Every structure is written in structure tokens, then in C-alpha cells.
C-alpha positions in Angstrom: -8.2 67.5 -18.7 -5.8 66.3 -22.0 -7.0 66.3 -25.9 -5.9 65.1 -29.1 -7.0 67.4 -32.5 -6.8 64.9 -35.5 -8.4 65.0 -39.2 -8.7 62.3 -41.8 -9.2 64.6 -44.8 -9.8 67.8 -42.5 -12.6 66.7 -41.1 -11.8 67.4 -37.9 -12.5 66.3 -33.9 -10.9 66.6 -30.5 -10.7 63.3 -29.3 -10.2 62.4 -25.7 -8.9 59.1 -23.9 -12.3 57.7 -22.3 -9.8 55.3 -20.2 -8.1 58.3 -18.5 -9.9 61.3 -18.6 -13.3 61.1 -16.9 -15.8 63.7 -18.1 -19.7 63.0 -16.6 -22.0 62.1 -19.0 -25.2 64.9 -18.2 -22.4 67.2 -19.2 -20.4 65.9 -22.5 -22.9 68.0 -25.1 -22.3 71.2 -23.1 -18.5 70.6 -23.3 -18.6 69.6 -26.4 -20.1 72.8 -27.5 -17.8 75.2 -26.2 -14.4 73.3 -27.5 -15.6 72.5 -30.9 -16.0 76.6 -31.2 -13.7 77.9 -34.0 -13.5 81.9 -32.0 -13.9 80.8 -28.1 -12.7 77.3 -28.1 -10.4 74.7 -29.8 -12.1 74.6 -32.7 -13.8 71.2 -34.6 -16.9 69.7 -36.5 -16.9 67.4 -33.0 -15.6 64.9 -29.9 -14.8 61.7 -29.8 -14.1 60.2 -26.8 -12.0 56.7 -27.1 -13.8 54.3 -24.3 -13.5 51.1 -23.3 -15.6 48.6 -24.3 -16.4 45.2 -23.6 -17.6 43.5 -26.5 -14.7 46.0 -29.4 -10.9 46.8 -29.1 -12.7 50.5 -28.5 -15.9 52.0 -28.1 -15.7 55.7 -30.1 -18.4 57.8 -28.3 -19.3 61.0 -31.3 -20.6 63.7 -30.9 -21.3 66.8 -33.8 -19.9 70.3 -33.3 -23.8 71.6 -31.5 -23.3 68.6 -29.3 -25.5 66.1 -30.3 -24.7 62.3 -30.9 -24.1 60.5 -33.8 -23.9 56.9 -34.7 -20.9 56.9 -37.0 -17.5 58.5 -38.6 -15.7 57.1 -40.9 -13.2 60.1 -40.5 -13.3 59.7 -37.4 -12.4 55.8 -36.8 -10.0 56.1 -39.3 -8.7 58.5 -36.4 -9.2 56.8 -33.7 -7.5 53.8 -34.4 -4.3 56.0 -35.0 -5.0 57.1 -31.5 -5.1 53.6 -30.1 -1.5 52.8 -31.9 0.2 55.6 -31.7 -0.1 55.8 -27.9 0.9 52.2 -27.1 -2.7 51.8 -26.5 -2.7 48.3 -28.9 0.1 47.0 -30.5 -2.3 45.6 -33.1 -2.6 46.2 -36.8 -5.9 45.0 -37.1 -8.8 46.1 -34.5 -12.3 46.4 -33.7 -14.6 50.2 -32.8 -17.8 49.9 -31.5 -19.9 53.2 -32.0 -23.3 53.4 -31.5 -23.6 49.8 -31.0 -21.9 49.0 -34.4 -18.9 47.2 -34.7 -16.4 48.2 -37.8 -13.0 46.4 -37.9 -9.9 48.4 -39.5 -6.5 47.0 -41.0 -3.8 49.7 -39.9 -1.1 51.2 -42.3 1.9 52.4 -40.9 4.9 55.0 -42.0 7.9 54.9 -39.5 6.1 53.2 -36.9 3.5 55.3 -36.6 -0.4 54.7 -38.3 -0.6 57.1 -41.4 -3.5 55.0 -43.7 -6.1 53.2 -42.5 -8.9 50.1 -44.5 -12.5 50.5 -42.9 -14.7 48.1 -44.1 -17.4 50.0 -43.2 -20.1 47.5 -42.9 -23.4 46.6 -45.6 -25.1 49.8 -46.7 -28.3 50.2 -45.4 -31.1 51.0 -48.3 -34.8 50.2 -46.9 -36.4 54.1 -46.3 -37.7 53.1 -43.0 -34.0 52.6 -41.4 -32.2 55.5 -43.2 -34.6 57.2 -42.6 -36.8 59.1 -44.8 -40.0 59.7 -45.9 -40.9 58.3 -48.3 -44.6 59.0 -51.1 -46.1 56.9 -53.1 -44.9 56.2 -56.6 -46.7 58.6 -59.4 -47.5 55.3 -61.5 -49.4 53.3 -58.5 -49.7 54.0 -54.5 -46.8 51.6 -53.8 -44.1 52.8 -51.5 -41.2 52.3 -53.2 -38.5 49.8 -51.4 -35.3 51.9 -52.2 -34.8 55.0 -52.1 -32.7 55.4 -55.7 -33.7 59.3 -58.2 -36.1 60.4 -56.1 -37.6 63.8 -56.6 -37.0 65.9 -53.7 -38.7 69.5 -52.8 -36.4 71.7 -51.3 -36.8 75.5 -51.0 -39.2 75.4 -54.1 -36.5 73.8 -55.5 -36.9 70.2 -57.6 -33.9 67.9 -57.2 -33.0 64.3 -57.2 -31.9 62.2 -54.7 -30.4 58.7 -54.1 -30.5 57.7 -50.2 -28.6 55.9 -48.4 -27.7 54.2 -44.4 -24.0 53.8 -43.3 -25.0 53.6 -39.6 -26.2 57.5 -39.7 -28.4 58.8 -43.0 -27.1 60.3 -45.6 -28.9 61.8 -48.8 -27.1 62.3 -52.0 -28.0 65.1 -54.8 -25.9 64.8 -58.3 -25.5 68.5 -59.5 -23.4 70.0 -61.5 -20.8 72.6 -60.8 -20.8 71.4 -57.2 -18.0 73.7 -56.4 -20.4 76.3 -56.6 -22.3 75.3 -54.9 -23.6 77.9 -51.8 -23.9 75.1 -48.8 -24.4 77.7 -46.8 -27.7 79.0 -47.8 -29.2 75.3 -49.0 -27.7 73.5 -46.7 -30.2 74.0 -43.2 -33.0 73.3 -45.8 -31.5 69.6 -47.0 -30.8 68.6 -43.0 -34.1 69.6 -41.5 -36.5 68.8 -44.4 -39.2 67.2 -42.9 -39.0 63.4 -44.7 -35.8 63.4 -42.7 -36.6 62.4 -39.5 -33.5 62.6 -37.6 -32.7 64.8 -39.9 -29.8 63.7 -43.1 -26.5 64.2 -43.7 -26.0 65.6 -47.9 -23.7 65.2 -50.7 -23.6 67.3 -53.5 -21.5 64.9 -56.0 -19.8 66.3 -59.6 -19.1 62.1 -61.7 -15.9 63.7 -63.2 -15.5 59.7 -64.9 -16.3 56.4 -64.1 -13.6 56.0 -61.1 -13.7 59.7 -59.8 -16.6 61.3 -58.4 -16.0 65.2 -55.8 -17.7 65.7 -53.4 -19.1 68.3 -50.7 -20.8 67.8 -47.9 -23.2 69.7 -45.4 -23.2 67.6 -42.4 -26.0 67.3 -39.9 -25.2 69.2 -36.9 -22.2 70.5 -37.9 -22.3 72.5 -41.3 -20.2 71.7 -44.5 -17.2 70.0 -43.4 -13.8 69.3 -45.3 -14.2 65.7 -45.3 -16.9 62.9 -44.2 -16.6 59.1 -44.5 -19.2 57.7 -44.0 -20.9 60.7 -46.8 -18.4 59.1 -49.5 -19.4 55.6 -48.5 -22.8 56.9 -49.3 -22.1 58.5 -52.2 -20.0 55.8 -54.0 -22.8 53.8 -53.0 -26.3 56.3 -55.6 -23.0 56.0 -58.2 -23.2 53.1 -58.2 -27.2 52.1 -57.9 -27.3 55.0 -60.6 -25.4 53.6 -62.8 -23.0 56.0 -63.1 -19.6 54.7 -61.7 -17.4 51.4 -61.3 -17.7 49.8 -58.1 -14.5 51.0 -56.9 -13.7 54.4 -56.8 -11.6 57.8 -55.7 -13.6 60.6 -54.0 -12.6 63.5 -54.1 -13.3 66.4 -51.2 -12.3 69.3 -50.1 -9.4 68.0 -47.6 -8.7 65.4 -49.9 -9.7 62.2 -51.9 -10.8 58.8 -50.0 -10.8 55.4 -51.8 -14.0 53.8 -51.4 -14.8 50.0 -53.0 -18.9 48.3 -52.9 -17.7 44.4 -53.1 -21.3 43.3 -54.1 -20.5 39.7 -53.8 -20.2 40.2 -50.0 -22.5 43.7 -49.7 -19.2 45.3 -48.0 -18.6 48.6 -48.4 -14.5 49.7 -47.3 -13.1 53.0 -47.0 -9.0 53.3 -47.3 -8.1 57.4 -46.7 -5.6 58.6 -44.4 -5.5 60.1 -40.0 -3.3 63.1 -39.3 -2.9 64.2 -36.1 -2.8 68.5 -35.7 -1.4 68.8 -32.2 -2.3 68.2 -28.6 -2.6 69.4 -25.2 -4.7 70.5 -22.2 -7.4 72.1 -21.1 -9.4 73.3 -18.3 -12.7 71.4 -17.7 -14.9 72.4 -14.2 
């Protein structure tokens, strides 16, 4: 079976052309776990199958490294756009991709005839607790359940943090902190991911605001652990920054693997993400 390894800001996935490579649905999770292993497989944060779609130009079927399905990946969807254009599957520079039933619209930017950067309309941020989802607790001042999770307390391993929760098609808990570079995410990340207040687990962004237009972020991704970048996480972090009055509506998000530009157009309530997409190598693997 042929595959392509790609990354967006170091967030790497194995891409498989579902038009030509047929993998039984019931075997995909096991396959993804095997090929994602960084010692015994190809090594990646997961795998993405690029499939035909009757609703959009293409479908993105995404799996985390542990074989679990995921709804959306901002870095991954940019790489899907590069894959289909560079391989001649489309000649359009404005395409639509559906993932987990949600359609995103992408603008492709070319260099030397190939896609180098992609701007994605990531849709509207979801702030309602039950839709993220996050279990809310009554306010100390009243018995009412807040309609948004902004700067709310969260106790993890006996320590209180302040979280702002956003869904960008997948759940995110944004934590503001100092010295984010020095955090031991391997120690604390699993406790956030599996906290009882997140019924479908959560991705956790640890954010340090550098100035009103720049933030630094590390991310613990649900099902994958710490990754070098998370596109939906960068969008969620930007929304959280703005809701807490910490940044402007357009910011640069610096991640371990690179930088993304995020804009929240509040008039249309749409999030736009712009960033690179890179092909690492192609190959073939045995699949039985």
C-alpha cells in the first residue's frame, strides 16, 4: 500500500489515498496504531485517509496515533489540500473538504507549481458547554450553570488551573500559564485529557501570552500525547485569548514546530487559519 508522510508545523500524519488504496473499515484502527509507532512503524501523530465525497471535493478520515477516530485536524486538513493538488487530483485553488460531517473551505497558495501554504475557513467556534462537551458546575455565586466556560477553575492532580473551553469540531481546554516551555506535559497531560469533566476527553493547550499579537503554545492532544503543533488548538487558543481580553483578533501562534496565523472575524464569527503544509517522503508498506 502506498503512503505519503506529511506535516504541518511538525504535526505529522501518514496520508493514504482512499481513491486507490482499499483498507477494510474494521482494520483501520489497528493499521493506524501500527504505522504510527515511532519505533516499529513509520512514525506519526496518526493517519489520514483521503476519500471521495458526494458533499465536498474530498473527505478527510482522520485517526489519532492510538487508533481512535478524531473529528478535525487543522494541520492535517492543510496537508490534505497539498496532497490532492500536488498529485493532480484537482486543479482548483479553492476547495472544500469534509471531516466528520463538517465541511471546511480552503484557499491554496502555490510556490513553484505546488502548494506551500493554505488558508482554511475553520468555521465558527463552539462555546456552549454541552456541545464542546465539558461538564459544568454551578457558579459559587449562584446555582446557574454558565453558558460559556471562560476562565473557570479546574482542579487537576490537586492543583487549581483556570480553563477556557472551545470546540473547533473537537474539544479543547485552554490553560494560561507562565514558563510554558518548562512545563512537564508528559506528567500532567494525561490528567487533563482524561479528567472527569471532559466526557469525550479533551485536547489541552498551555498558552503563554507574549504580547497582544503573539502567543506561545504547547499542546497535549487527545489520543496522541504532546505534538509539535495543533491547528484546531491554535484556533481555540486564539479564541480563548480574545474572550479573556488578552490579545487582538488576529494573532501569530508560535508552536514547537512552527507558526500559524489565526484570525477571528467576529462580524461573521468565523476563524481563519493560515499555515504551511510539507511533504516529507513517500513509500510503500506491506498490509495484510
